N, C-alpha and C positions, 0 to 999 in steps of 0.2 A: 507366784502368790495371782489369784482370779481375776480376771477386771471385774468391778461392779457392775450392774447394769442402774444404767443411771434417768435412759428413755433416750439420751439426746446426748450430743456429739460434743455440745456446749456443755451440757452436766458434767459430763465424763472431766472435760479441760479444766471446769473449775475442782474438781476432786483431787485431779495430779496438781494443781496449782497451789490450791487449800492445805493440800498431806504434803507437798516439798519437803516442808525440814526433816517434817518427821520420819519420812521414811528416808532419808539421808541418816538419821540419824541410825534407824533400823540396820542401813545397810551396813551405815560405820564398826557396828556394834557387834552384827553380824561377823564381820571380818574378824576382829577385837576376838570373837570366841572362840570363831576359828584358830584362830593362832595361838590363847590361851590354850586351850583342848590340846592340842596336839603337842603341848611343853613334854618330857620323859615326867616329870611326877607336878602335871596339873592341879592347882589348887582348887578345889571340889565348890570352897564355899565361894571364890569369887565367880566360878562361872553360873553356881544357882544362884548368885546375884542380876548377873547379867541374862542366865535364861527368864529372869520373872521379870529385867526390866526390858527382854525381847515381846514376854506375852505382855506387859504394859501398852507398848507402841502398835505393835497387833491391833489389840482390842480396842484403841485411838483410831486406828484405820478402818478398820471394820466397821468402827460403828459412827461412822462419817457420815452425816447426812446432808444431804446440797439445800440450802437455805433461799 
């Protein structure tokens, strides 16, 4: 993931702090997805649901605005 440009280290630090839980959820979900995908018979519906959730989390992170 590319680091967004915030104009100052303080703003970037605020971004990292404010999005910590969302980024943690994303990391955990990515791991779960990888494990589910490597199954001999992956559940395609479950994988699609996880992909959608990851896309929502990505959107939330990338649309973050400093206040």
